[in-house]
C-alpha positions as CSV (number, residue, x, y, z in Angstrom):
1,X,-28.1,12.5,-57.2
2,X,-25.5,12.9,-54.6
3,X,-26.2,16.1,-52.5
4,X,-24.0,19.1,-52.6
5,X,-21.4,19.6,-49.9
6,X,-23.6,22.2,-48.2
7,X,-26.2,19.5,-47.6
8,X,-23.9,17.1,-46.0
9,X,-21.9,16.7,-42.8
10,X,-18.3,18.0,-42.7
11,X,-16.4,15.4,-44.5
12,X,-12.9,14.3,-45.2
13,X,-11.6,15.6,-48.5
14,X,-9.4,13.5,-50.8
15,X,-6.5,15.0,-52.5
16,X,-3.7,13.7,-54.7
17,X,-0.6,15.1,-53.0
18,X,2.8,15.8,-54.4
19,X,5.4,13.8,-52.6
20,X,7.3,15.9,-50.1
21,X,11.1,16.3,-50.2
22,X,12.7,13.2,-48.8
23,X,13.4,13.5,-45.1
24,X,15.7,10.6,-45.0
25,X,17.7,8.7,-47.6
26,X,17.3,5.1,-48.8
27,X,14.4,3.1,-47.6
28,X,13.0,5.7,-45.3
29,X,12.6,8.3,-48.1
30,X,10.7,5.8,-50.2
31,X,8.4,4.7,-47.4
32,X,7.8,8.3,-46.3
33,X,6.8,9.4,-49.8
34,X,4.8,6.2,-50.3
35,X,2.9,6.9,-47.1
36,X,2.2,10.4,-48.3
37,X,0.9,9.3,-51.7
38,X,-0.5,5.9,-50.9
39,X,-3.8,7.2,-49.5
40,X,-6.0,10.2,-49.7
41,X,-4.9,12.9,-47.3
42,X,-7.3,13.7,-44.5
43,X,-6.5,17.3,-44.3
44,X,-5.3,19.8,-47.0
45,X,-3.0,19.2,-49.9
46,X,-2.3,20.3,-53.4
47,X,-3.7,19.3,-56.8
48,X,-7.2,18.3,-55.6
49,X,-9.0,15.9,-58.0
50,X,-12.6,15.3,-58.6
51,X,-13.6,11.7,-58.4
52,X,-16.8,10.7,-60.3
53,X,-19.2,8.5,-58.4
54,X,-20.0,5.5,-60.5
55,X,-22.2,3.3,-58.3
56,X,-23.2,1.1,-61.3
57,X,-19.8,-0.3,-61.4
58,X,-18.2,0.9,-58.1
59,X,-14.4,1.0,-57.8
60,X,-13.3,-0.8,-54.6
61,X,-11.1,2.2,-53.8
62,X,-14.0,4.5,-53.5
63,X,-14.6,6.2,-50.1
64,X,-18.1,7.1,-49.1
65,X,-19.4,9.2,-46.2
66,X,-22.9,9.6,-44.8
67,X,-24.9,12.7,-45.4
68,X,-27.2,14.2,-42.8
69,X,-30.1,12.3,-44.3
70,X,-28.0,9.1,-44.0
71,X,-27.2,9.6,-40.4
72,X,-30.9,10.5,-39.7
73,X,-32.0,7.3,-41.5
74,X,-29.9,5.2,-39.2
75,X,-31.2,6.9,-36.0
76,X,-34.8,6.8,-37.2
77,X,-34.7,3.3,-38.9
78,X,-36.1,5.0,-42.0
79,X,-38.6,2.6,-43.7
80,X,-37.5,3.8,-47.1
81,X,-34.1,2.1,-46.6
82,X,-33.8,-1.7,-46.9
83,X,-32.1,-3.6,-44.1
84,X,-29.1,-4.6,-46.3
85,X,-28.7,-0.9,-47.4
86,X,-28.8,0.2,-43.7
87,X,-26.1,-2.3,-42.8
88,X,-23.9,-0.9,-45.5
89,X,-24.8,2.7,-44.7
90,X,-23.6,2.2,-41.1
91,X,-20.1,1.4,-42.2
92,X,-19.5,4.6,-44.3
93,X,-17.3,6.9,-42.3
94,X,-15.6,9.0,-45.1
95,X,-12.3,7.3,-44.4
96,X,-12.4,3.7,-45.4
97,X,-12.6,2.5,-49.0
98,X,-15.2,-0.1,-50.1
99,X,-12.5,-2.7,-50.1
100,X,-11.6,-1.9,-46.5
101,X,-15.1,-2.3,-45.1
102,X,-16.2,-5.5,-43.4
103,X,-18.4,-7.8,-45.5
104,X,-21.9,-7.2,-44.1
105,X,-23.7,-7.8,-47.5
106,X,-23.1,-10.0,-50.5
107,X,-20.5,-8.4,-52.8
108,X,-22.9,-8.7,-55.8
109,X,-25.5,-6.6,-54.0
110,X,-23.2,-3.7,-53.3
111,X,-23.9,-1.8,-56.6
112,X,-27.6,-2.1,-56.1
113,X,-27.4,-0.9,-52.5
114,X,-25.2,2.0,-53.4
115,X,-27.7,3.2,-56.0
116,X,-30.5,2.8,-53.4
117,X,-28.6,5.0,-50.9
118,X,-27.5,7.5,-53.5
119,X,-31.1,7.8,-54.8
120,X,-32.2,8.6,-51.3
121,X,-29.5,11.2,-50.8
122,X,-27.9,9.3,-47.9
123,X,-24.3,8.9,-49.1
124,X,-21.7,11.1,-50.8
125,X,-18.4,10.2,-52.4
126,X,-15.6,11.8,-50.3
127,X,-12.6,10.5,-52.3
128,X,-10.7,7.5,-53.4
129,X,-7.8,5.5,-51.9
130,X,-4.9,5.6,-54.3
131,X,-3.8,2.1,-53.6
132,X,-6.1,-0.9,-53.1
133,X,-4.7,-2.8,-50.2
134,X,-6.6,-5.9,-51.0
135,X,-4.7,-6.2,-54.3
136,X,-1.9,-7.8,-52.1
137,X,-4.3,-10.5,-50.9
138,X,-4.0,-9.2,-47.3
139,X,-6.9,-7.5,-45.5
140,X,-6.0,-4.0,-44.4
141,X,-6.8,-4.8,-40.7
142,X,-4.4,-7.8,-40.9
143,X,-1.7,-5.7,-42.4
144,X,-2.2,-3.0,-39.8
145,X,-1.8,-5.5,-37.0
146,X,1.4,-7.0,-38.6
147,X,3.0,-3.6,-39.0
148,X,2.1,-2.5,-35.5
149,X,3.6,-5.8,-34.1
150,X,6.8,-5.3,-36.1
151,X,7.2,-1.7,-34.8
152,X,6.4,-2.5,-31.1
153,X,9.2,-1.0,-29.0
154,X,11.3,0.1,-32.0
155,X,10.9,3.9,-31.4
156,X,12.0,3.7,-27.8
157,X,14.9,1.5,-28.9
158,X,16.0,4.2,-31.4
159,X,15.2,7.3,-29.4
160,X,14.9,6.3,-25.8
161,X,12.1,6.5,-23.3
162,X,11.0,9.9,-24.6
163,X,9.8,8.2,-27.7
164,X,6.9,6.5,-25.8
165,X,4.6,9.1,-27.3
166,X,5.5,8.1,-30.8
167,X,5.1,4.5,-29.8
168,X,1.6,5.1,-28.5
169,X,0.5,7.1,-31.6
170,X,1.4,4.1,-33.8
171,X,-0.2,1.5,-31.6
172,X,-3.4,3.6,-31.2
173,X,-4.1,3.8,-35.0
174,X,-7.5,2.5,-35.7
175,X,-7.1,1.8,-39.5
176,X,-4.4,1.3,-42.1
177,X,-5.3,4.7,-43.5
178,X,-4.5,6.4,-40.2
179,X,-1.4,4.3,-39.6
180,X,0.0,5.4,-43.0
181,X,-0.4,9.1,-42.1
182,X,1.1,8.6,-38.6
183,X,4.1,6.7,-39.9
184,X,4.8,9.4,-42.4
185,X,5.1,11.9,-39.5
186,X,7.0,9.7,-37.0
187,X,9.6,8.5,-39.6
188,X,10.2,12.2,-40.4
189,X,10.7,12.9,-36.6
190,X,13.1,10.0,-36.2
191,X,15.1,11.2,-39.1
192,X,15.3,14.7,-37.6
193,X,16.2,13.5,-34.1
194,X,18.6,10.7,-34.9
195,X,19.4,10.8,-38.6
196,X,18.4,9.0,-41.8
197,X,20.0,5.7,-40.7
198,X,17.6,5.3,-37.8
199,X,14.7,6.3,-40.0
200,X,15.8,3.7,-42.6
201,X,15.8,0.9,-40.1
202,X,12.3,1.7,-39.1
203,X,11.1,2.1,-42.7
204,X,12.7,-1.3,-43.6
205,X,10.5,-3.0,-41.0
206,X,7.4,-1.5,-42.6
207,X,8.5,-2.5,-46.1
208,X,8.8,-6.2,-45.1
209,X,5.0,-6.3,-45.1
210,X,4.7,-5.3,-48.8
211,X,3.5,-2.2,-50.5
212,X,2.4,0.5,-48.0
């Protein structure tokens, strides 16, 4: 069985969040609300939902984190854990879904390895990504790179040199999950500082790369 929260490391909680009031009209409002609802929030939120852990037939949107026992198993090379299971365990960070993880084991082996890790109390389900990015046929890392490239220099163009901090925040994002959350914030800031038209222009660049 998956251990209780008290037995695990501090973890990212997943929530279904109500879309905030639009901060900008048109495209920007849609993208901002999509970013808010497209992925499990990393901190706080309303209407929390409990996600059942079905490791027999795992949903690719599931997000797993390591427990204290799991982290210890990696450090000590626990003999009770098979090498393929350890490879998979090392990827679990409580942020990325199964579909967003690199392929380090055969896909058909994932259910068996998840059950092995669960039986040993080494993983815990921390949530579920609400949109499976691989449904678009584009790997999340590829989409993140495309969006970053499209937005390079855009914030300084709209707001001037003082927007270099926003530019850096976007370019420093390490995953599509983080990028979504950051874009939600920066599109809001652009709308507040320069108006909805500027926010719409930035959001339109994001939308060119498909559902986000």
